[in-house]
N, C-alpha and C positions, 0 to 999 in steps of 0.2 A: 504494500500500500504506500502511496505517496500523495502528499498534498502540497499546496503552493500558497505562499503569502505574498501579496503585492502591497507594499507600503503605500498609504494614501498619498504622500507627497510624490511618490514615483508615478502613481496613477495620474495625478494632476499634470506631471511633466509629460507623460505620454499623450494624454488627451490634447494638450496644447501643441506638442511637437507634431502630432500626426493629423491634426485637423487640416483639411484641404477645402477651400471655398468651391473648387470645381467638383467636389464629390468623388474625387479619385481615391483609390486605395493608397496607403502609405505604410512605411516600415521603419523600424528602428531596432537597435540592439538592447538587450537587457542582460545584465550580469547578476548572477544569483549566488548567495551564500548557501551552504548546505548544512542541514541539521540531521545528523544520523542518530536516530533513536534506536538504541540497541534492543530494548524491550519495552513496548508500550505497557505502562503499569497496570492497565485493565485487561489487556488481552495477552500480554507476554510476547507478542509478535514484533519483529523489527519493522521499522518503516523510515522513510526519508521525507523530509520536508525541505522545500526550496524557499528562500526568502529573497526578495528583490534587494539588490545591493546598489546598483547604479543603472542609469539610463543613458544610452549614448546614441546620437543621431547617425544615420547613414550619411556620409559626406556627399555634398552636392555633386562632386565629380564622379561618384560611383553610381548615381541614379541614372537608369536607362530609359524607362518608360512607365507610365501609370495611367490607369483608366478606372472607372467605377467597378470594373470586374477583375483588374489585375494590377500587380506592381512588380517590377523587375529591377534589379540592381547588380552591379559588379560585385564579385566576391573578394576583391582586393582588400577592402576595409574589413570584411568579415574575417578573413584569415588573420589580419592584424589584431582585431579585437579578441579573437579566439586565443591567439598566442598570449595576449596580455592577461586574459582570464585564467589560462592554464598556469602561467607563471605565478599568479597570486593565489592559486589553489581555490579558484572559484568556478562555478558552472556558467556555461555560455548559452544564451538564448536569443531568439528573434521574436519580434512582435509585429503583426500587421493588422490592418483594419478591414472590416467589411462595412463600408459606409452605408450601403443600401440593403444589407441583409442581416441575418441572424448570427448569433455566435455559434456557428456550426462550420467545421472545416469542410472545404470543398474537395472534390476529386483532384482538382489541379493542385490544391494545397498538399494533398497526400503525395502526389508525384514529386513536386518540388522539394518537399521536406525530406522525402526518402533519399533523394540525391544529395542534399546537404548533410543528412545524417551519415551517409557513407563517407563523405569527404571528411567530416569530423572524426569518424571512426578511424579512417586511414591515418589521420594525423596524430590522434590522441589515444587510440586503442578502443576496443569494444566496450569497456566499462564506463567510459566518460559520457556523462549525460549531455544531450542536446535538447534544449527546451523550446517549445513553440507556444506562443501566447497570442490569442485572437481577441480583438476588441470590436464589438459591434456598435453601431450608432445608437442603439436604444439603451446602452449601458451594460448590456450582457457581455460575458466573458467566457472563454474556454481555454484550456491549456492541455498540453500533453508532453510527454518526455520520450525521446528516442535514445536508445542505446544500440548502436550499430543499426541493424535492419529491424529491430523490435521496437514497436511503438506501444506505449502504455498511457492511457488517458489519466489525467490528474483527477482523482475522485472528488476532491473538494478544493475550491479556490476561494481565498478570502482576501478582501481589501480591508486593511487594518489602519485605523487612525481614530479620529473623533467618532466616526461611525464604524460599525462592524457589519460588513456585508459578505454574504456567502453565496457561492454559485456551485452548481454541480450536485452530486450525490452527497447527502448529509451524513451517510454512513451508519446511522443507527436509528432504527424504527422501534416500534414496540411501545410499551406503556399503555395505560388505560386513558384514552382521550377524554373520557367522561370526568376524570379527576380535574382536568384543566379546562373544562368546558366554559366556565365563567370567565376565565382568563382569555380564552379564544374570542369571546364576545367583544372584548375591548381591543385586542391586538391582532386577531385573526389566527387561524390554526397554523399558518406558516411559521409564526414566531415560536409557537410551542414545539414545532418540529425542529427548529434550530436549537432551542434550549435543550431538548432531549438529546441532540447529537453532540452537545458541547462537552468538552473536558475542562474542568475548572479547578484550579488549585487554591487552597487557603493556607497561607503560611502564618502560623500563630493561631492557636485554637483556644484562646482565653476569653476575656470579656467581650471583645468585638468579634473574634473569629467564630466563637460558638453560636451566637445568634445569627451570624451571616450564614453558617452552614445550615441552620434550620430554615432560613428564608430561601436559600437556593434549593433546598430539598423540596419546599412547597412550590417554588416556581417551576420545577420540573427539569432542572439540570440533570442530564443523564449520568454523568460520571464526575465524581468529586475526588480530589486528592487532598488529604489532610496531613499537614507537616507541622510537627511541634515536638520538641525534645522534653518538655516539662511534664510533670505529674500534677494531679489535682491536690491542692492544699486546702486546709479548712477555711482559709480566708478567701478562697476562690468561689466558695459555694453561694455567695450572694450574687454572682453574675455569670457563671458558666451555665449555659442552658443545658439541661439534661443531666447535670452532675448531681449525685446523691452523696449523703454522708458516707455510705459504704464505698464510694469511689476514691476516698482519700488515699493517696499513694499510687493510684492507677494512672497510666498515661492519658493525657487529655484527648489524644487522637482516638484512643480506644473507646472512651466514653461517647464521643460524638459518633463514631462508627456504629456503636451499639444502637444509639437512638435512631440513626438513619436506617439501619437494618430492621429494627422493630417497627418502624413506621410502615414498611412494606409498600413503598410507592414506586418501586422499580428503579431506584437510584443506586448505582454501584459506587461504593466508597472504598478507596484504597488509603491505607495509613502508612505514614513514615515517621517513626518515633526517633527523629534526628533533627539536627540543625539543617537549614536549607543549604548551607555551604559545604555539602559533601558530594562526592561523585555520584552516589546513588540518587541523591535529590536532583542533581543536574539533569540526569537522563529523564527522570520523571517530569521535571518542569518543562523540558523541551517538547514533551508530548502534549502540553496543555494549549488551550485556546485563549484563556484569560487567567491571570494570577491576581489574587487579592492578598495584599500584605497587611497582616494584623499583628505584626511584631513590634516590640517596643525598643529595639536596639538599632543603632546606626549602622553597624556592619551588615546586618541583614537587609536593611533598606538600600544600602549602597550596592550590594550584590544584585538585588532584584531590579533596581534602577538601571544598572548597566545591562542586565540580561534583556530587558525590554527592547533596547536599541539593537543589540546584536542579533536577536532572534525574532523580532517583530511580534512578540507576544505582549499584548497590553497588560500593564501592571497598574492596578488600582490600590493605592496605599491609603490606609485608614489610620487615623490617629485621634486620640482623645487626650487633651492637655488640661491639667488642673494646676493652676498656679495662683499664688497669693495675689489678690486684687487690691488696687488702690481704692481708697474711699471707704464707704460703709460696707461694701460686699466683702466677705471673707475670701472668696475664691473666684477666679475667672475660669469658666468651664467652656472649652472650645473643642468642637469636633472638626477635624480637618480631613478633607478628601482630596487626594492628588491623583489625577489620571496621567499615566506616563506611556508614551508611544513615540516612535520617531515622528518628529514634527512638533512635539511639545517641548517645554523647558524641563530640563532634568532636575532631580531633587537636590543636587549639589548647588545648582544655580539658584534654586528657590530658597536655599538655606535650611531645608528640612533635614539634610544629612550634614553632620559635622565630620569632615574627613579625619580630624585628629581623634575624635571619639571613636569613629569607625575603626581606625587603626589600633587604638588601644583595646577595643573589644575583641578585635580579631586575635590579638596577642593573648588576651585574657582567657580565650577559650581553652588554652592549655593549662589554666589555673581555675578549676571550677569554683573555688571559694571566692576568688576575686571576681569572677563573672557574676556570681549571685549577688555580690555587693553592688555591682554596677546596675544590674537588672532591678534591684530593689529601689534604686534612686532614679530610675528612668522617667517616672511619671511627674515628679516635681523637681524642677531644675534647682540645684543647690540645696535641696532638702535632704535631711538625713533619715526621714521616715517615709514609708510607702504612702502614696497619695490616697486621698479619698476616692472611692470607686462606687458608683451607683448603677445598678443594672439597667435602669431606664435610659441613662445617658449612653452607656456602651451599646445598648441595643439600638438606640436611635442612630448612632454613628454607623452601625452595621446596615441599617435600613437605607441610609443615604448611599452607601456603597452599592447595595443591590439595585436601587433605583437608577444609579448611574449606568449600570450594565443594561437595564431595560431601555434607558434613553439611547444608548449606543446602538441597540438593535432596532428600536422602533421609531425614534425621533418624536416621542410623545410630547416633549417640551419645545420642539422646533427642529428644523432640519440641520442645525449646526452641529448636532451630536453632543458628545460629552463635554462637560466643563473641565478644563484642565485643572482648576483648583476651586474648591468650594469650602467655605467656613461657616459654622453655625455656633453662635454664642448662646448657650442655654439660659444664662442668668439675665441676659438683656433682650432675648428674643430677636437677635439680629442674624440675618443670613447675608452673605456676600460672596461674590465671585471675584477672584483676583488674577490679574494677568501680570506675569513677571517675565521680563526679557532674559534671554540667555546671555551669559557672559561672553563677550567677544572672544572667539578662539577656543571656546569650550570644546574639547575633543569628543564629548559625548553627544551634546545636543546642538551646538552651533555649527559644527562641521559634520559632513555626511560620511566620512571615511569609515566609521564603525557601524553604520546603519546596515542591518541585514547581513553582517559579516559571517554570522553562523559559527560553525565549529572552528576553533583556532587552538593553538598550544602556546602558552598555558591557557586554560579556560578563561574566556573573556579578556585575554591578555592581562590577567590579574595575578601578579606574582605573590608568593607567600600564602 
């Protein structure tokens, strides 16, 4: 099985680059990073995901002819771009348009691409992938991958950014449609089909992660990945959904998985009782369509922030901050939602992640006692005691996150898609959206060199 992610900024580049006032077909090159998933955590099967990394035009001097029914160009630039992609250990692809037709490959496409695939095979060997992407005027898309003379359709193609759009086979049916019938009345049955097919990770299964898991369960997410290294403590019982006194000392992920299993709503939950920064977690996260971050440490957020840009997997970071307030109020209570994808400002530029703290926490993972001390202080900056925590506030923060996913899929708040940043002040009843520009030269979000880069060594180019 293989799927493909086209980053929203790359789709915008292609639509602008390939539009022809004459209605003629047009073509360009697309370079892809590769995500090799050794074992899908739900099926155990290997699969490959391609992520758009760069868009490159066909040089004017290479273009031969074009009409509403065809486009031809010289292969000189193609060989040059293929060599460049091979050198950088990336996959090479072409994209062309059907300005008057549907997103279906024609017989002429089949013949032309078979010839190109043989040329790529002769140069790079039979295992090297050659990717073909088709854009239709109505917004439809299709993709396929050639390896030598074998062509395999891309089962699912996604455009990832403020909106999450899916094309092709969703890959998972089943479930009882009657359960989600009331939801279908609002959003349509197609959204339920997408939710049922999605693979979603929750990193951090405490005060915000546990209600989020319960909400995604009821929304009909088909497959959940629960990642957390911690166990239930007595002070967690006021806010971890599903936790019982008898669960004290039990891994949080096991508690949530039990609740999901006993609900019997057709949702498959996989657990990982570990920190997200482990090779086992890396492979599982690569298999996901969306990641929710409900962790309270800077190192975890820095990792997932970087991951979103390399792999094109949207990351929705949820935070609840309780700090001493000025004036008559004892505390300022703020829920923060940050949506991260290529095209957004990263968490470092937003100031949500402190690189020094992240570095210290990374080192402290070799010292469990020191790590627990840092974790206990994460809620109140400069405080020596754990922060106040109230289940209604943590649950509302989780609800904000789930609603942002719904917005990305349906646009129920408007066509612009997700808000990159959203804040809610509980004690003052204030909601606001904030736009923060990227720092000039930021390698993660201001420059595109790492977008869709996929698998590299070391992982995410992250040493240590």
